[in-house]
The first five atom37 places (N, CA, C, CB, O) and aatype in JSON, in Angstrom:
{
  "aatype": [12, 11, 1, 19, 9, 13, 3, 9, 19, 10, 13, 19, 4, 10, 13, 9, 0, 14, 17, 17, 9, 16, 0, 19, 9, 0, 9, 0, 7, 9, 13, 19, 13, 16, 5, 13, 18, 6, 18, 9, 9, 0, 7, 9, 12, 12, 13, 0, 10, 13, 8, 16, 14, 7, 7, 15, 2, 10, 9, 0, 15, 14, 13, 17, 13, 4, 16, 9, 9, 0, 15, 9, 18, 19, 10, 0, 5, 10, 0, 1, 1, 18, 9, 9, 10, 18, 11, 19],
  "atom_mask": [
    [1, 1, 1, 1, 1],
    [1, 1, 1, 1, 1],
    [1, 1, 1, 1, 1],
    [1, 1, 1, 1, 1],
    [1, 1, 1, 1, 1],
    [1, 1, 1, 1, 1],
    [1, 1, 1, 1, 1],
    [1, 1, 1, 1, 1],
    [1, 1, 1, 1, 1],
    [1, 1, 1, 1, 1],
    [1, 1, 1, 1, 1],
    [1, 1, 1, 1, 1],
    [1, 1, 1, 1, 1],
    [1, 1, 1, 1, 1],
    [1, 1, 1, 1, 1],
    [1, 1, 1, 1, 1],
    [1, 1, 1, 1, 1],
    [1, 1, 1, 1, 1],
    [1, 1, 1, 1, 1],
    [1, 1, 1, 1, 1],
    [1, 1, 1, 1, 1],
    [1, 1, 1, 1, 1],
    [1, 1, 1, 1, 1],
    [1, 1, 1, 1, 1],
    [1, 1, 1, 1, 1],
    [1, 1, 1, 1, 1],
    [1, 1, 1, 1, 1],
    [1, 1, 1, 1, 1],
    [1, 1, 1, 0, 1],
    [1, 1, 1, 1, 1],
    [1, 1, 1, 1, 1],
    [1, 1, 1, 1, 1],
    [1, 1, 1, 1, 1],
    [1, 1, 1, 1, 1],
    [1, 1, 1, 1, 1],
    [1, 1, 1, 1, 1],
    [1, 1, 1, 1, 1],
    [1, 1, 1, 1, 1],
    [1, 1, 1, 1, 1],
    [1, 1, 1, 1, 1],
    [1, 1, 1, 1, 1],
    [1, 1, 1, 1, 1],
    [1, 1, 1, 0, 1],
    [1, 1, 1, 1, 1],
    [1, 1, 1, 1, 1],
    [1, 1, 1, 1, 1],
    [1, 1, 1, 1, 1],
    [1, 1, 1, 1, 1],
    [1, 1, 1, 1, 1],
    [1, 1, 1, 1, 1],
    [1, 1, 1, 1, 1],
    [1, 1, 1, 1, 1],
    [1, 1, 1, 1, 1],
    [1, 1, 1, 0, 1],
    [1, 1, 1, 0, 1],
    [1, 1, 1, 1, 1],
    [1, 1, 1, 1, 1],
    [1, 1, 1, 1, 1],
    [1, 1, 1, 1, 1],
    [1, 1, 1, 1, 1],
    [1, 1, 1, 1, 1],
    [1, 1, 1, 1, 1],
    [1, 1, 1, 1, 1],
    [1, 1, 1, 1, 1],
    [1, 1, 1, 1, 1],
    [1, 1, 1, 1, 1],
    [1, 1, 1, 1, 1],
    [1, 1, 1, 1, 1],
    [1, 1, 1, 1, 1],
    [1, 1, 1, 1, 1],
    [1, 1, 1, 1, 1],
    [1, 1, 1, 1, 1],
    [1, 1, 1, 1, 1],
    [1, 1, 1, 1, 1],
    [1, 1, 1, 1, 1],
    [1, 1, 1, 1, 1],
    [1, 1, 1, 1, 1],
    [1, 1, 1, 1, 1],
    [1, 1, 1, 1, 1],
    [1, 1, 1, 1, 1],
    [1, 1, 1, 1, 1],
    [1, 1, 1, 1, 1],
    [1, 1, 1, 1, 1],
    [1, 1, 1, 1, 1],
    [1, 1, 1, 1, 1],
    [1, 1, 1, 1, 1],
    [1, 1, 1, 1, 1],
    [1, 1, 1, 1, 1]
  ],
  "atom_positions": [
    [[30.38, 127.22, 25.62], [29.26, 126.83, 26.46], [27.92, 127.03, 25.73], [29.29, 127.62, 27.76], [26.99, 126.23, 25.89]],
    [[27.85, 128.11, 24.92], [26.61, 128.35, 24.18], [26.34, 127.25, 23.17], [26.68, 129.7, 23.47], [25.18, 126.89, 22.93]],
    [[27.39, 126.72, 22.58], [27.21, 125.67, 21.58], [26.7, 124.38, 22.22], [28.53, 125.4, 20.85], [25.88, 123.68, 21.63]],
    [[27.16, 124.07, 23.4], [26.7, 122.86, 24.1], [25.22, 122.98, 24.43], [27.53, 122.62, 25.38], [24.46, 122.03, 24.25]],
    [[24.82, 124.13, 24.92], [23.4, 124.35, 25.24], [22.56, 124.3, 23.97], [23.2, 125.71, 25.96], [21.47, 123.73, 23.98]],
    [[23.05, 124.88, 22.89], [22.33, 124.84, 21.62], [22.19, 123.41, 21.12], [23.05, 125.7, 20.57], [21.13, 123.03, 20.62]],
    [[23.25, 122.61, 21.26], [23.19, 121.21, 20.85], [22.18, 120.42, 21.66], [24.56, 120.56, 20.97], [21.44, 119.59, 21.12]],
    [[22.13, 120.66, 22.94], [21.16, 119.98, 23.8], [19.75, 120.34, 23.4], [21.39, 120.33, 25.28], [18.88, 119.48, 23.31]],
    [[19.51, 121.63, 23.15], [18.18, 122.08, 22.71], [17.82, 121.46, 21.37], [18.13, 123.62, 22.62], [16.68, 121.04, 21.17]],
    [[18.78, 121.39, 20.46], [18.53, 120.8, 19.14], [18.15, 119.33, 19.25], [19.76, 120.96, 18.25], [17.18, 118.9, 18.62]],
    [[18.87, 118.57, 20.02], [18.6, 117.14, 20.1], [17.39, 116.82, 20.95], [19.8, 116.42, 20.65], [16.77, 115.78, 20.76]],
    [[17.03, 117.68, 21.89], [15.76, 117.5, 22.61], [14.6, 117.81, 21.67], [15.7, 118.41, 23.88], [13.57, 117.14, 21.72]],
    [[14.76, 118.82, 20.82], [13.71, 119.16, 19.86], [13.5, 118.04, 18.84], [14.06, 120.45, 19.13], [12.4, 117.9, 18.3]],
    [[14.52, 117.25, 18.58], [14.36, 116.11, 17.67], [13.27, 115.16, 18.15], [15.69, 115.36, 17.53], [12.54, 114.59, 17.34]],
    [[13.16, 115.0, 19.45], [12.21, 114.03, 20.0], [10.9, 114.66, 20.46], [12.85, 113.3, 21.14], [9.9, 113.95, 20.61]],
    [[10.89, 115.96, 20.68], [9.7, 116.61, 21.24], [8.96, 117.45, 20.21], [10.08, 117.47, 22.42], [7.73, 117.38, 20.1]],
    [[9.69, 118.25, 19.46], [9.08, 119.22, 18.54], [8.78, 118.58, 17.18], [10.0, 120.44, 18.35], [9.34, 117.53, 16.85]],
    [[7.89, 119.2, 16.4], [7.67, 118.74, 15.02], [8.94, 118.91, 14.19], [6.5, 119.52, 14.37], [9.86, 119.63, 14.57]],
    [[8.98, 118.23, 13.05], [10.19, 118.22, 12.24], [10.55, 119.59, 11.72], [10.03, 117.27, 11.09], [11.74, 119.9, 11.59]],
    [[9.56, 120.43, 11.42], [9.86, 121.73, 10.82], [10.47, 122.69, 11.85], [8.6, 122.34, 10.22], [11.26, 123.55, 11.48]],
    [[10.12, 122.56, 13.12], [10.74, 123.4, 14.15], [12.2, 122.99, 14.34], [9.97, 123.3, 15.5], [13.08, 123.83, 14.47]],
    [[12.43, 121.69, 14.35], [13.8, 121.18, 14.48], [14.64, 121.59, 13.29], [13.8, 119.66, 14.63], [15.82, 121.93, 13.45]],
    [[14.07, 121.57, 12.1], [14.81, 121.97, 10.9], [15.2, 123.46, 10.95], [13.98, 121.69, 9.64], [16.31, 123.82, 10.57]],
    [[14.29, 124.3, 11.41], [14.59, 125.73, 11.52], [15.7, 125.97, 12.54], [13.31, 126.52, 11.91], [16.59, 126.78, 12.31]],
    [[15.64, 125.27, 13.66], [16.68, 125.42, 14.69], [18.03, 124.94, 14.16], [16.3, 124.64, 15.96], [19.06, 125.57, 14.41]],
    [[18.03, 123.83, 13.43], [19.28, 123.3, 12.88], [19.87, 124.24, 11.83], [19.04, 121.91, 12.25], [21.09, 124.46, 11.82]],
    [[19.04, 124.8, 10.97], [19.54, 125.73, 9.96], [20.04, 127.02, 10.62], [18.45, 126.05, 8.93], [21.02, 127.61, 10.16]],
    [[19.37, 127.45, 11.67], [19.86, 128.63, 12.4], [21.22, 128.36, 13.01], [18.86, 129.04, 13.51], [22.06, 129.25, 13.08]],
    [[21.45, 127.13, 13.45], [22.74, 126.78, 14.02], [23.88, 126.88, 13.03], [0.0, 0.0, 0.0], [25.01, 127.18, 13.41]],
    [[23.59, 126.65, 11.75], [24.63, 126.77, 10.73], [25.12, 128.21, 10.65], [24.09, 126.33, 9.35], [26.32, 128.44, 10.49]],
    [[24.21, 129.17, 10.78], [24.59, 130.57, 10.66], [25.14, 131.16, 11.96], [23.41, 131.37, 10.2], [25.86, 132.16, 11.94]],
    [[24.81, 130.54, 13.09], [25.29, 131.06, 14.37], [26.69, 130.56, 14.69], [24.33, 130.68, 15.49], [27.52, 131.33, 15.17]],
    [[26.95, 129.28, 14.43], [28.22, 128.67, 14.8], [29.03, 128.3, 13.56], [27.99, 127.43, 15.68], [28.46, 127.98, 12.51]],
    [[30.34, 128.35, 13.68], [31.2, 127.91, 12.59], [31.38, 126.39, 12.67], [32.58, 128.63, 12.63], [31.43, 125.82, 13.76]],
    [[31.47, 125.76, 11.51], [31.65, 124.31, 11.42], [30.6, 123.56, 12.26], [33.05, 123.94, 11.88], [30.96, 122.75, 13.12]],
    [[29.36, 123.81, 12.0], [28.25, 123.22, 12.76], [27.89, 121.86, 12.14], [27.01, 124.17, 12.78], [26.89, 121.75, 11.43]],
    [[28.71, 120.85, 12.42], [28.5, 119.52, 11.86], [27.32, 118.8, 12.51], [29.77, 118.69, 12.02], [26.85, 117.78, 11.99]],
    [[26.85, 119.3, 13.6], [25.7, 118.7, 14.26], [24.45, 118.77, 13.38], [25.43, 119.39, 15.59], [23.52, 118.0, 13.55]],
    [[24.45, 119.7, 12.43], [23.35, 119.82, 11.49], [23.19, 118.53, 10.67], [23.56, 121.01, 10.56], [22.07, 118.06, 10.47]],
    [[24.29, 117.99, 10.22], [24.23, 116.76, 9.42], [23.75, 115.6, 10.29], [25.62, 116.44, 8.8], [22.93, 114.79, 9.84]],
    [[24.23, 115.5, 11.5], [23.8, 114.44, 12.42], [22.32, 114.59, 12.73], [24.63, 114.47, 13.72], [21.58, 113.6, 12.75]],
    [[21.88, 115.81, 12.98], [20.45, 116.04, 13.26], [19.59, 115.72, 12.05], [20.22, 117.5, 13.7], [18.49, 115.2, 12.19]],
    [[20.08, 116.02, 10.85], [19.33, 115.71, 9.63], [19.16, 114.21, 9.44], [0.0, 0.0, 0.0], [18.08, 113.75, 9.08]],
    [[20.21, 113.45, 9.69], [20.13, 112.0, 9.57], [19.19, 111.43, 10.64], [21.52, 111.37, 9.69], [18.43, 110.51, 10.36]],
    [[19.25, 111.98, 11.84], [18.33, 111.52, 12.9], [16.88, 111.89, 12.57], [18.74, 112.13, 14.26], [15.97, 111.11, 12.86]],
    [[16.67, 113.06, 11.97], [15.31, 113.43, 11.56], [14.78, 112.48, 10.51], [15.28, 114.87, 11.04], [13.6, 112.12, 10.53]],
    [[15.64, 112.07, 9.59], [15.23, 111.12, 8.56], [14.85, 109.78, 9.2], [16.35, 110.93, 7.51], [13.86, 109.16, 8.81]],
    [[15.64, 109.34, 10.15], [15.36, 108.07, 10.81], [14.08, 108.12, 11.63], [16.54, 107.67, 11.7], [13.35, 107.13, 11.72]],
    [[13.8, 109.25, 12.24], [12.62, 109.37, 13.09], [11.33, 109.62, 12.32], [12.82, 110.47, 14.09], [10.29, 109.06, 12.67]],
    [[11.37, 110.45, 11.3], [10.15, 110.9, 10.64], [9.93, 110.3, 9.26], [10.18, 112.38, 10.52], [8.97, 110.67, 8.59]],
    [[10.77, 109.4, 8.82], [10.64, 108.8, 7.5], [9.46, 107.82, 7.46], [11.94, 108.08, 7.1], [9.27, 107.03, 8.39]],
    [[8.68, 107.89, 6.4], [7.61, 106.92, 6.19], [8.01, 106.02, 5.04], [6.24, 107.63, 5.89], [8.26, 106.5, 3.93]],
    [[8.1, 104.72, 5.27], [8.56, 103.82, 4.22], [7.53, 103.66, 3.11], [8.89, 102.46, 4.81], [6.34, 103.9, 3.3]],
    [[8.0, 103.26, 1.97], [7.11, 102.98, 0.85], [6.81, 104.16, -0.04], [0.0, 0.0, 0.0], [6.01, 104.04, -0.97]],
    [[7.41, 105.28, 0.21], [7.17, 106.44, -0.63], [7.95, 106.36, -1.92], [0.0, 0.0, 0.0], [9.06, 105.82, -1.95]],
    [[7.39, 106.88, -2.97], [8.08, 106.86, -4.25], [8.78, 108.2, -4.53], [7.1, 106.53, -5.39], [9.25, 108.44, -5.64]],
    [[8.83, 109.05, -3.54], [9.48, 110.35, -3.7], [10.99, 110.19, -3.76], [9.1, 111.29, -2.55], [11.55, 109.2, -3.29]],
    [[11.63, 111.16, -4.35], [13.08, 111.16, -4.43], [13.7, 111.28, -3.04], [13.56, 112.3, -5.33], [14.72, 110.66, -2.76]],
    [[13.08, 112.07, -2.19], [13.64, 112.31, -0.86], [13.42, 111.11, 0.07], [13.02, 113.55, -0.25], [13.96, 111.1, 1.18]],
    [[12.65, 110.12, -0.34], [12.41, 108.94, 0.49], [13.62, 108.02, 0.54], [11.2, 108.18, -0.02], [13.7, 107.16, 1.42]],
    [[14.55, 108.18, -0.37], [15.76, 107.36, -0.38], [16.76, 107.91, 0.64], [16.38, 107.33, -1.8], [17.01, 109.12, 0.66]],
    [[17.35, 107.06, 1.47], [18.34, 107.54, 2.45], [19.55, 108.19, 1.78], [18.8, 106.4, 3.33], [20.09, 109.16, 2.3]],
    [[19.97, 107.67, 0.64], [21.11, 108.24, -0.05], [20.83, 109.67, -0.5], [21.49, 107.39, -1.25], [21.64, 110.56, -0.26]],
    [[19.7, 109.89, -1.14], [19.38, 111.22, -1.64], [19.1, 112.19, -0.51], [18.19, 111.16, -2.57], [19.43, 113.38, -0.61]],
    [[18.51, 111.71, 0.57], [18.25, 112.6, 1.7], [19.57, 113.07, 2.3], [17.4, 111.89, 2.76], [19.72, 114.26, 2.6]],
    [[20.52, 112.16, 2.49], [21.82, 112.56, 3.04], [22.56, 113.49, 2.08], [22.68, 111.32, 3.32], [23.26, 114.4, 2.52]],
    [[22.4, 113.26, 0.79], [23.02, 114.14, -0.21], [22.41, 115.54, -0.14], [22.86, 113.55, -1.62], [23.13, 116.53, -0.24]],
    [[21.11, 115.62, 0.01], [20.44, 116.92, 0.1], [20.85, 117.65, 1.38], [18.91, 116.74, 0.07], [21.1, 118.85, 1.35]],
    [[20.93, 116.93, 2.5], [21.34, 117.53, 3.77], [22.77, 118.08, 3.66], [21.25, 116.49, 4.94], [23.04, 119.2, 4.08]],
    [[23.68, 117.29, 3.09], [25.06, 117.75, 2.93], [25.14, 118.94, 1.97], [25.94, 116.6, 2.42], [25.94, 119.85, 2.19]],
    [[24.33, 118.94, 0.92], [24.33, 120.06, -0.02], [23.83, 121.33, 0.63], [23.47, 119.73, -1.23], [24.38, 122.41, 0.39]],
    [[22.79, 121.24, 1.44], [22.29, 122.42, 2.15], [23.35, 122.96, 3.09], [21.01, 122.07, 2.94], [23.51, 124.18, 3.22]],
    [[24.08, 122.07, 3.74], [25.15, 122.51, 4.65], [26.23, 123.27, 3.88], [25.76, 121.3, 5.38], [26.67, 124.33, 4.32]],
    [[26.66, 122.72, 2.76], [27.72, 123.37, 1.97], [27.23, 124.7, 1.42], [28.18, 122.45, 0.82], [27.96, 125.69, 1.46]],
    [[26.01, 124.75, 0.91], [25.47, 126.0, 0.37], [25.31, 127.06, 1.46], [24.12, 125.75, -0.29], [25.54, 128.24, 1.21]],
    [[24.92, 126.65, 2.66], [24.8, 127.61, 3.76], [26.17, 128.15, 4.17], [24.11, 126.97, 4.96], [26.31, 129.32, 4.5]],
    [[27.19, 127.29, 4.14], [28.53, 127.75, 4.46], [29.03, 128.75, 3.42], [29.5, 126.56, 4.56], [29.7, 129.72, 3.75]],
    [[28.7, 128.5, 2.17], [29.09, 129.45, 1.12], [28.29, 130.74, 1.2], [28.9, 128.82, -0.26], [28.82, 131.82, 0.91]],
    [[27.02, 130.66, 1.59], [26.17, 131.85, 1.69], [26.61, 132.76, 2.84], [24.72, 131.45, 1.88], [26.37, 133.97, 2.8]],
    [[27.25, 132.19, 3.84], [27.72, 133.0, 4.97], [28.69, 134.08, 4.53], [28.37, 132.12, 6.01], [28.76, 135.15, 5.15]],
    [[29.45, 133.83, 3.47], [30.42, 134.82, 2.99], [29.76, 136.06, 2.41], [31.31, 134.19, 1.95], [30.34, 137.14, 2.44]],
    [[28.55, 135.91, 1.87], [27.89, 136.99, 1.18], [26.88, 137.76, 2.02], [27.22, 136.46, -0.01], [26.27, 138.71, 1.53]],
    [[26.7, 137.36, 3.25], [25.81, 138.1, 4.15], [26.58, 139.29, 4.68], [25.29, 137.2, 5.31], [27.67, 139.14, 5.23]],
    [[26.02, 140.46, 4.51], [26.74, 141.7, 4.81], [27.05, 141.85, 6.3], [25.93, 142.9, 4.33], [28.16, 142.23, 6.66]],
    [[26.09, 141.54, 7.15], [26.28, 141.77, 8.59], [26.94, 140.6, 9.3], [24.96, 142.06, 9.23], [27.06, 140.62, 10.53]],
    [[27.36, 139.59, 8.58], [27.95, 138.42, 9.21], [29.46, 138.52, 9.16], [27.47, 137.13, 8.52], [30.04, 138.8, 8.11]],
    [[30.1, 138.29, 10.3], [31.57, 138.33, 10.37], [32.11, 136.94, 10.03], [32.06, 138.78, 11.8], [31.67, 135.94, 10.59]],
    [[33.04, 136.89, 9.12], [33.64, 135.59, 8.7], [34.74, 135.21, 9.64], [34.18, 135.66, 7.26], [35.36, 134.16, 9.46]]
  ]
}
């Protein structure tokens, strides 16, 4: 039940809160819940909502943005093993 409420809060924040608040909530969800795939969905939705076209940045490409989001997810899952107070 907590995960459903967290998901609702996350997706409401996508449309109401600034991108950095939503990003912090999504990253917190990775550490609170196991297999938090909603992070990847929220990241793709954030890209679709807040992307400004015409940028020459590396992160402006949808492919690279999705790659970065997936990499952060994998690295956070690996980092969970090394946190002392976190139960695996």
